[in-house]
N, C-alpha and C positions, 0 to 999 in steps of 0.2 A: 309335624301340622298336617293338621286334617284340611280338608280340601276348600271348607269356609274360612279357614283363618288363610291358606294360601291364597285366594283369591281375593281377599282382602288387603293383603300385604305381599304382593309379588315383590319375587326377586328382582334389584336392577339387573336391565340387560346389558349383556357386557360387549362393548364397542367391537366390532371385526376389524381384526388387524389389519386386514387384506383390503378391506374397504377404504380405512382411514388413509393406509398408503396411497391408495389409487387416487384418493384426492387431495395428498398434500402438496404444498409449493412446489417442490423439488421434482415429483412427478408429474407437475403440470407443466413446468417449465421444459423436462423432456420431452411432452407431447406435442409442445410447440413445434410447426414447420421452423426450417431454419431461417424464413424470412420474417417471421413473427418475434423468434429471437431477437435478430438484429434489430426491428423495429422497438422493440421494448427498449435494448438498450440504448437504441438514438433517442427515442424520447427521454427517458433519463437522464442521462448526459445533456441535452438541450435543455433540462429543466434545471440542472444545477448551474450551468453558464448563464442559465436567465437570472437566475435569484441572484447569482455574483453580479452580475452586469446592472440589474436593478439597485445594488447596495452601493456600488458607485454614482450611479445616477442620482440616489438621495444626496450626495456629497458634493454633485457636481455645481460649480458656481456658473454664473451666467458666461457665455462663451460667445463667438464669431458665428456659431451654429445654433445655439440653443439658451433658452431662457434657463434662469437655475433651476435644479431638481427634473430635468426632461421626464417624459413618459420613453417608455421601453422603444417604441416605434421610433419616435424622433430621435434618441439617443443612438439607437441603432445605425441610425443615416448620417452620422457626421464622418470627416474626413473624405474618403474617396469617394463615400457614396454620394457626397453633392455634387461630386464631379461628374457620377455616372447620370444623375439628374439632369443636371446641366445639359449632358451630351442627348440626350432622350430630349429635351425641349426645344435644343437650338442646332446639334449637332456638331460639327466640328470646323473649325476657322479654316477659313482660306487664303488667309495672313496672319503670319506668326505674328503675337503678340512679343512686344521688345521691351528690356527694363531699361532703365533711364541710361544705362551705359552703351545699350545698344545690343544685347546678348539676347537670347533667346529666350523667352521667360515660361513659368510655368502655364501648361495649357493643356486642354482636351485630348489633343493628341496621344499624351500617354497612356491612354484608356483604351481599351477594344471593344467593339461596337455589340456584342451578340447578347452582354447582361442587361445593358440599358435597352435594348432593342425589344428583348422579350418582357422585360418588367413597362415598358411603354406599351405592349399589348393589350395587358390587364389595366393601365392607367385607361385605355380607350373605352374599355366597357365599363369603367368608372369605380375601378379600385382605387384609392389615395397612394398614392405614390409610397410614402412610408411605411405603408402596409404591404403593398404589392413586391416591393424589394427585398422585404425581408421573407415573405411567402417563398417568392423564387428562391431566395439561399438556401433556406429550410428543405424546401421540397429537394432541391438540385444535392444537397448535402445528405439525405435519406438515402437517394436514389446512387451515392456515391458508395455509402457505407454498404449497401448489398452488393454492389459492384465490387466491392474491395472484399466482403465475405467470400464469394464466387472466386476471384483472383488467391486468396489466401487458401482456400480449399481446393485448389491444385497441387499443393505444395505442404499442408500441414493436416493433421488430426482434426477433427471436428471442434471439438473445447481449444484447442489452439489458435483455430480458423477465427472462432469465435472470440478469443480473447485480443486476438489482433485487431477486429472492428472494435472491441472496449477500448483499447489504445485508441485508434483514430478517432475515436470520437469523445475521449476525454482531452485529448492532446492540449499541450500549453495554447496552442494557436486556435483550440476548434472554437471558442466562440466567434470566429469569423464567419462560423457557418449559418449566425443568425443574423449576421450584420448585411446591410447593403454592399458587399462586396461579391466579385465574380469567382473567387477564390472557392466555391462550393463547386459552381459547373466546371471548374478547370480540375478540379478534385474527381469527377464524374468523368470527363472525357478521359482523363489519365488512367483509371483504373479501368475504363472500358477498353481500351487501347493496349494496357498491356495484357487485359484479359486475352484480346483477339491474338495479340502476337505469342503471347504463352499457345494458345490453340491453333497456329498457325492458319489462321483466316485472315491471310492479309489484305484481300479485296474489301472486305469491310471494314479496313483502317482509312480509307480514303473520306467517306465521309465524316468518320470520328476526327480524326485528323485537321479535314477540313473547317468543323467547326470550331475546334480546340484554337485551331489558329489564331481565330478574331475573337476567342474568350479570355485568354490569358495568353502569356509567352510560354515557351517552352516546345513548341514544334521543331524548332531548329536542335534542340538537343535530342528530341525524340528521331528526328533522323539520323543525328550519329547513333544512335541505338540501333537502329535498323540497320546502320550500314555495318555494325560491328557483329550482329546477329547474322548476317548474310556471310560474313568472314568467317564467324565461327562454325556454321552450318556447314560452309565449304570445305574447311580444315576436317570437318568429323562426319564429312558424309559416307564415309568406308562403312561406320558402325550407326549411322543414322542418314538413310538415304535422302539426295534433294535433289530431286529432279528438277529437268530443264524449265517448266511451266511454273514451279515454286521459285527458282532463280528469278525467272524474270520479272514475276510478279513483286516477290520481295525488294527486287532491285528498283522497279518502278515505282514501289510506295515510297523508298527511302528517298528517291528523286521527287517526288510528289512535294513530300513533305518538308523537303529543302527548301523548295519552292515557294512553300504556299507560307514558310514560317518566314520568309522575306517578304512576303507580298504587303503586309501592314507598311512597313517602312516606303516600299514603291507608293504605297496610294497616298502615303501622306507627300510625299515628293509630288505626287502629278498633281496633289489636290492645291497646294500652296504653291509651287515651282520651286523650291529649296529641297537640291538633292539628298541635306542631312538633316531634313526637317523632323523626323521622328527622332535621331540620334540626338541632337541637340536638345530637343523636350526635354527627352530624358536626362542630358547632364544637367539641366536647371535644376533637377532634384538635390545633385549633390554640390550644386554650386554653393551653398551657404557654410559646407566645412572646407573644401581646398579651392574655392572661387571657380572660373570657368577655363576649362582644358580640352585639348581634345581626347578623346576616345582610343587608348592604347591598350587593348586584349593583354589579359593575362597582368596588368598592371594596378587595377582597381584596389586589391586585397593588401598590397603594399602600401598604396597611397592609404588607405582607411588606416593601416595598421601604425604607419607614421604619425596620423593626424592623432589616433587615440593614442598610443603608447608611446611613441618617438623610439629613437633606435638605439641598442638594435636588436630590442623585442617586436619592433614594427614589420621588421622582416624576418625573424626567427619564428614569430608565432604563425602567421600566415602558411610556412612553408612546413613547421609541426603539424598544423592543422590539417594540410592538404598529405601528409604522409600518414598520420594517424589514420585518417578516413581510406586511405587505400589498404591500409592493415586490415582496418575492420570489415572492409571487403571479402577477405579471405578466412574471416572466423568461421568455425563449423556452424553457428545460429546463422548467420548470414547466407551461407553455403546452402541453407536447406530451402531457399529460398528461388533455386535454381538461378540459370544463366543469364536468363533473360533480363528478369527483375534487377538482377547485379551489374547488368550493362547499362539500364536506364538510372540505375543509382551515380553511377560512374559518370554517364555522360551528363546529367544535371548537374552534378557537383562539378563538373568542369566547365560547363555553360556559367554558371554562377561566380565560378573563379576567374573566367574570361573576361568578364562584361560588369558585373554588378559590384558597387562601392558599399561595403559592409557598414550599416548603422543600425535606427533604431527598426527600420523594417525588413531586417535580417532575417529575424526569426518567423516572419510570417512568409517570407521568399525560400526558406528552407523545406517548407509545410509539403509541397510535393517529392519529396523523400520519404513520403508517410508509409509506402511499402516494407521499409526498414522495421516497422511496427511488428510484423512477421517475426522477425528475428527474435525481438522483445518477449513476443507470445511463446518460445518455446519449451522454457522453462515451466514447469509445472507446481513447484511451490506458494503457497497460498502466501506466505510471507513476501516472495517477490513480487505475485500479481497482485497483491493488495498495496504494498509499497507504491507500485508504478501508481496505480489509480490514485491514489492519495498523493503522490509526489506531482502529478500531470494536474491536478484539479488545483493545488498550490501554487503551481507556476502559471495557472489561467490567471490567479489573482495578481502575482507579479508581473506578467505581462498587458493586464489590463491596467494596470496603476502606471504601469512605465508609456505604455503605447498609446489606451484607448482615452484614459482620462486626462482632461485638460487643465494643465494647471497654471495659469495667467499666461506668460508668452512661451508656447509650449514649441519646441524644437525636436519632439520624439515621435513623429506619428508613427501607427502602427504596421 
């Protein structure tokens, strides 16, 4: 071909494989900083959850909280969200409301003040409650995901740590991070507390636990975790030095966690004049199942088992669940997470077993066990990981249908 013909019909330029590879989605993903990856994972997970919630909202009939087919923000503020709105507007009662037969009725003392307090600040500057409550929950959920990644990075390889965050973000109850609930803030304080504990930055635990104790229940369980942590460090001090200063600070923080964990019941007592104001309020939520009764530690799971299943399964199943969970803590995948996270898992499980009556809120109250997602992130099989994500999203649909969607006289709150 002569020069003129070559100029008129130039050969197509071949793509540079290095240039194509440089700008491929996989390479761009790898070039993102860790926090950028977490941000994208969180946003994608919340988008999926919101789409699912909107489908339920389209089918929702009129209820005590909303008209039929409510918008997302209105629908995200039902159930406990309206309790928080009431607290932000009117505070807590100084006289406990009573039922017709003289028992303490459901009331605002069951809900802690940090979440409604933060949302109220936004409403003061003009943000509507429904939008402000969801915004606080979403931002706190993102912060929790970032803290979760840092925590998992202490024990897992980068891909495993990120997948643990994926599981956290798409977990069956993860839509709660887009609702007017305090769970997102609770996840944040817990993830930060565990990160500080693992890094042995005991002094910084004081403000974190102090805020957490007035956000969601759990400070008492963390006090047990701290106490067990102190014992483990004492018995392993020959190979892992435990200086006197750290002994004193760690013990002091454990004591602080125990005291601040009991502060809210004490405040309810002081405000109402009733020593059992908080406990009686919490018991009001289980009264529709088993009636009004005193709280006897370590019995609620058996009471619930008897109510749901009868005997002997009502006794056998709680024992089997407790034993199975204990065995789980010593499996290789869970052991990868280190002693401190396992101590938290054991402490919180014992806390729930001691005082919580299992019913439709069980799955939400199990959510603070979320660090166990790190164990599920250990295998690298694509089938395993893809299957877990698909199953988690499917279980979101189940949880929303059972717990969030209101079907006439609904007795299954989330």
